[in-house]
N, C-alpha and C positions, 0 to 999 in steps of 0.2 A: 857603681849603681846596682842595686839588687835587680836581678831578672825575675819578674813575677807576673802573674796574672792578677790584675787588681780589678776585678769586677767587670762585667760587661757594663759597668758603670761608666767608665771613661771611654774606652773603645772596645768593641766586641772581641778583638783578637788579643787584648792585653797589651802590656807595655813591652814590646819587643824592640823598642828603640829608646834612646835616652831622652826623656822629656826635658831634661835640663838644657839641652842644646836646641830645643825647638820652641821654647817659650810657650808651653801649654797653658791654657787658661786655668787659673786657680792653683797652679803648681809653682812653688818657689823652692829653689835648691840652695845648697850651701855654695859658698864662693868657689870651691874647687870642683863643683858639679859632681861630687861623690855621693851625696845623699839628697833625697827629697826632704826638705826641712819643714815645709808648710803645705797643707792642702786646705783650700778655702772653696768649698763646693756648695754653699748654701743657695737655695732658690734656683735650682737648675733642672727640676723635674727628673732627677735621677731615680732610676728604678732598679729593682733587683735586690740582692742581698749584699751585705758587707762581707768580704771573704776573710777566711781565717788567716790568709797570707798577709793580711794587714799587720799582723804582729811582727813581721820581718822588717818593717820600716823603722829600724831602731834609731834613726836620726830624726824622726818626726818630733817636732816641738809644738806644732800648732795643727789642729784638726777640727774643722767645723763643717758639718754637713746637715745643718738644719733646714727645715722647710723643703723637703724632697718627698719622694714616693717610695723610699726604701722599705723593704719588708723583711720578714723572717727574723730569726734570732740574732741578737748581738753576739758575735763570736767571743769566746772567753779569751782568745789571744789578744784582745784589745788591752788586756791588763799588762801586756809586755811593753806597751808604749810609755814607759816610765819617764821618758824625757819630755813628755807633753807638759808644757808649762806656760806657753805664750797664750795671749788672749786678745780681746778687743780693747783698744785704747790702752788704759793703764792696768786693766785687770786680766787675770788668767781665767779662761773659760773652757768648760766642756759642754759643747752644744750639739746635741743630736735631736733637738725637739722638733715636733711637727713632721714626723714620718709615720711609718706603720710598723715599727719594730714590735715583735711579738714575743711571747713566752717569757721565761725567767730572765731577770737582769743578772748577768754572771757575777758571782762573788768576787771575781778578779777585778771588778771595778774599783774595789777598795785599794788596789795598788796604785791607782792614779791619784796620788795624794798631793799634787802640787797646785790644785785649782782653788781660785777664790769664788768662782761661780759655777754651779752645777745645774745644767738644764737638760732634762730628758722628758719634759712634759709633752703631752699630746702625741702619745704613741699608743701601743696596745700591749705594753708589758703586763704580765700577769703573775700570779703566784706570790710568794712571800718576797718582801724586800730583804735582800741579804743583810745580815748583821754587820758584815764587813763595811757597810756604808758608813759606819762610825769611824772608820780609818781616815775618812776625808776631813781630817782635823784642821786643814788649812783653809777649808771653805769659810770665807769670812764675810761674804756679802749676801749672795742669793742661793737658796737651795730649792729647786723647783722640780717636783716629780708628779705634779698634778695631771689629771685627765689621762690616766692609764687605768688598768684593772688590777692593781696590786691588792692583795687580800691578806688575811691573817692579822697578826699583831704588828703595829708599827714598832720596829725594833727599839728596845730600850737604849741600844748603843747610839741612837740619835742624840742622846744627851752628852756624848763625847765631843760633839761638834760645837764646842762652847765659844768658838770664835765668830760665829755668825752674828752679824750686826744689823742686817737689813730685813730679808724676807725669807720665811719658810712657807712654802706653798705645797700642801699635800692634798688639796681638795680633789673631789671627783675621782675617788678610787673606791675600794671595797674593804678598807682597813676596819678591823673589828674592835681593837683595843688601843687606847691612847696611854702610853706609859707615863708614870709620874716624872720620869727623867726629863720630860719636856720642859720642866721648870728650871733645868740646869742651863738652858739657853738664855741666860739672864742678860746678855748683851744685846739681844734683839731690840731694835729701836723703831722698826717701821711696821711690818705687817706679819701676822700669823693667820694663814688661811687653812682651816681644817674642815671646812664645810663639805657637805654632800659625800659623806662616807657612810660606814656602818658602825661607827664608834658607839659602843654600848657601855653599860655600867656607869659608875659615877665619874663625874668630871674631876680629875685630880686637883686637890686643893693647891698643889704646887704650881698650878697655872698662875697663881698670884705672885710668883717669883719673877714673872716677866715684867718687872716693874719699870723697865726703861722704855717699854713700848709706847710709841707716840701715836701711831695712826689707826690701825684696824686690827680687831680680833674677831675672826669669823668662825663660829662653832656651829652654825645652823645646819639643819637637814641631816641630823645624825639620829642615834638612838640613845643618847645620854638619858639617864634616869636618876632618881633620887634627888636630894636637896642640892641646890646651887651653892657652891662653896662661898662663904662670906669673904674669903681671901681675894675674890675678884675686886673687892673694894680697894685693894692695895695697888691697883693699876692706876694710880692717881695722876699720872701724866698722859693717860690716854686721851687724845684730843678729838678723834674723828668718829669712829664707828665701833659699836659692840653688837654683834649679831648672835643671838642664842635661840632664834626661832626654830620651830619644827623639830623639837626633840620630845622627850617624855619626862621632863623635869617635874618634880612634885614639891610639896611643902611650900613654905612661905618665901616671899621675896626678901633677901637679906637687906636690912636697912643700910648696911655698909655700902651698898651700891650708890647711895647718895654722896659718897666720897669721891665719885668720879666727876668732880665739880668743874673740870675744864672740858668735859665732853661736849662737842659742839654740833655734831651732825646727827647720826642715826643710832637709836637705842631700841633694839627689837627683842622682845621677850615673848612674842605672841606664839600661838599654836603649841602650847605645852599643857601641863596640868597643874600649874601653880595654884595654890589656894591661900586663904587668909586675906588680909587687907593689903592695899597698896601702901607702902611705907610713906609717911609724910615727908621723910628725908629726901624723896625724889624732888621735892621743891627746891633742894639745894643745887639742882642742875640749871642754874640761872644763866649760864652761857650757852645753853642748848639752843640751836637755831634751826633744827630740821624736824626729825620724825621721832615720836615716842609711840611705840606699838605694844599694847598689852592684851590685845583681843584674843579670843578663843582660848581662854584658860578657865579656871574655876575660882577666880578671885571673888571675894565677898566683902560686905561692909560698905561704908560710904567712900566716895571719892574724896581724898583729902583736898581741902581748899588750897593747900600749899602748891598744888599744881598750877594754880593761877600765877605763881611767881615766875614761871618759865615764860615770861612775857615776850621773849625774842624768838619763840618757836615759829618757824616759817612754813614747815611742811604739814604734818598731820598729827592728830591725837586720836588714837583708835583704842577704845575700851570695850567694844561691842562683844557680845557672846560670852559673857561672864555671869556671875550671880551678884553683881554689885547692887546695893540697895541704898535706902535713905534718900534724902533730897539732893537735887543737883546743886552744887555750889555755884553761887553767882560769880565767884572769883574767876571761873573759867572764861568769863567774858573779857578778862584782861589779856588773854592771849590773842591780841587783835591783829598780829602780823601773820597769823596762820592762813595759808593760801590754798590748801587742797581739801583735806578731809577732817571733819569733826564728827566722829562716829561713836555714839554711846548706846546704840540700839541693842535689843535683846538682852536686857538686864531686868532688874526688879526695882527700878527707881520709882519713887512716889513723890507727891507734892507737885508744885507748879513749875512751869518752865520759866526760868529767870529771864526777865526782860533784858538783862545785860547780854544775853546771847546775841542780841541784835547788833552788838559791837563787833562781831566777827565778820566784818563787811568785806574782807578780802578772800573769803572762801569761794572756791570755784567749782569743786568737784562734788562734795557731799556735805549735807547737814542731816545727821541721822539720830533721831530720838525715838524711833518706832519700837514697838514690842516691849513696852514698859508698863507701868501702872500710874502714869502721870495724870494729874487731875487739873482742874481749873481751866481757864481760858487760854486760847492761843494768843500770845503777846503780839500786839500790832507792830512792835519793834522788829519782829522777824522780817517784816517787809523791807528792812534796810539791807538784807543780804542780797544786794542787787547784782553781785558778780557771779552768783551761783548759776551753774549751767546744768546741773543734774542732781538727783537724789535729795529732794526735800522730803524727809521722812518723819511724819508724826503719827503714822498709822498704828492701830492696835494699842491704844491707850484708853483712858477714860476722860478725855477732854470734853468740856462742856462749853456752853455759850455760843456766841455767833462767830462766824468766820470773819476776821478783820479784812476790810477792803484793801488794806495796805499790802496784802499778799499779791495783789495785782501788779506791784512794782517789780516783781521777780521776772522781768521781761526777757532775761537771757536764758531762762530755764528751758531746756530742750527735752529732758527725760525725767520722768518719775516725780510727779507731784502727788504724794500719797498722804491723804488724811482720812482714809477709810477706817472702819471699825473703831469709831469713837461715839460720843453722844452729843455731837454738835447740833445746834438748833438754829432756827431762823432761816432767813433767805440766803441763797447763794449770791454773793456780791457780784454785780455785773462787771466790776473791775477785773475779775478773774479772766474775763475775755481778752485782757491785754497780754495774756500769756500765749501770744500767737506764734512764738518760736517753738512751742511744744511739738515734739515729734511722736513721743510714745509715753504712755503711762500717766493718765490724768484720772485719778481715782478719788471720789468723794462718797462712794456707796457705804451702806451700813452705818448711817448716822441717823439723826432725826430732823434732817433738813426739810424745808418746804419743797413741794414738788413743782412749783412754777419756776422752772429754770430760765434765767434770763437768756434772751436770744444771743447776746454777746458771748455767752458761755457755750450754748448749744452749738454754735457754729464751729466750735473747735472740733466737734466730732467728725467733721469732714476731713480734717488733716492730721488728727492725732490717733494713732493706733492705740489699742487698749485704753479706750475712753469709757468711763462708767461713772455717771453722776446720779444713778437711780436712787430714789429716796429710800429711807431706811425701813419704811413699813408699807404694808400692802394696802393701806387705806387711802393713800394719796393725800397726805397731810397738806392742807393749804397753809399759806402764810397767815399768821395770826392777824397781821395788820390789815388783811383784806376783809376780815369779819366786821359785822356791825359793832360799833363801839360798846354796845350794851353787854357784849360777850367778852370775857377775858380769855387768855390763853390757857385752856385747861391742860393739865398733864394727862388727862384721860383722852387720848386722841380719838378713840372710837366714839365717845360721847360728843366730842367737838365736831366730828364729821357729820354726825346725825343732825346736830343743831344747824350746821352750815347748809345741809341739804334739805332742811325742812321747808 
């Protein structure tokens, strides 16, 4: 048995006795009690540093010390533990995750080449990831270095780890460049998480070589710029999620993305600078069941009617804050299973609101068409959106005609009934008083509505914060139907008021 001080980790005075004869917790020895063979120290609130003498434990085949409070640098002598090869269940693991290890990861880590799983995530490692990481060629399942402070380029040698079949998790670091060699990990079949770094420059087209990937590709919250490579369309077996949001991508959206035809959950391209039209090929994503997000880009042109073919979408469709134009396609009303958000506001849409939008009756969170150039009347069919609890936005358009009384059926609405800044006329329907679940945001101001507000509506002012139904002009326009029949509803409201007061 090696005589050594192994940390104030285990006992403050070190190992001055043979732990193999005392059955210490977490310590397993060889049958002849000559060597410590295994150390299993996870979840023990261990503090302090890992001593360099650790390298003397030449018989160690299993070492796991995750989820503790150990700090300081990882000693380079850990590279001497070349017999480390055992792991959990049927896999071999290197697990030091969820501690407070700091500074550089020693290059000698590459000498520990017997592992299938490599876990050092949720520490405070910093500096460059050593290129010797590429020597871990037997890693065949999971490679997780996320939630540290690694910086610089992700080493191209990561491409040597061609045996990885499950997960590469590099997120939440400070890496600045993604090597094209990432495409050599072509056996990856589960997830690639590269989000929340500082990856800049172009996204390597070789990302399309990860064609066996089934579950998730997360590239969001980086600094990628330039055109999105069309080779992403080669990920044709990707089933779950593709996240590209929060980068600086420019140019048009590749039509080849429509080849991701078995993608079923979330497809996020929002918060970039994409321009041009939405490809009609997106309508090929007919198995899509969750969220399609394209908001906060510079997309233009009409919304393709083919998006109405994604009829199984359950989550949200968000196209707001672009420069989309043209008429709203009535086919979007076919996406009747959508349950949360339908957001098309802050664009340049013209024409009327399709009555088919009333078929989106499972929406609960938002129906947003505000800040466009829509004209015509408010369809009475929008009163069928009875599951909606917030954000009924039709404000800042050029809508005309009367408010349909059917909007009073939106009785679950609690927040933000916004129809201000339009050209609506006539009486405020008393049925709007049925919106008594409202808590905040009942706005009808800046229209041409009559000023005799029904008592059923005015009573809402007592319970709704941010309530404003003030009439659109300073003349106090009366309702036309209260005038003598000999007078018609003049468009000159000043003359009409003089006649009425005569």
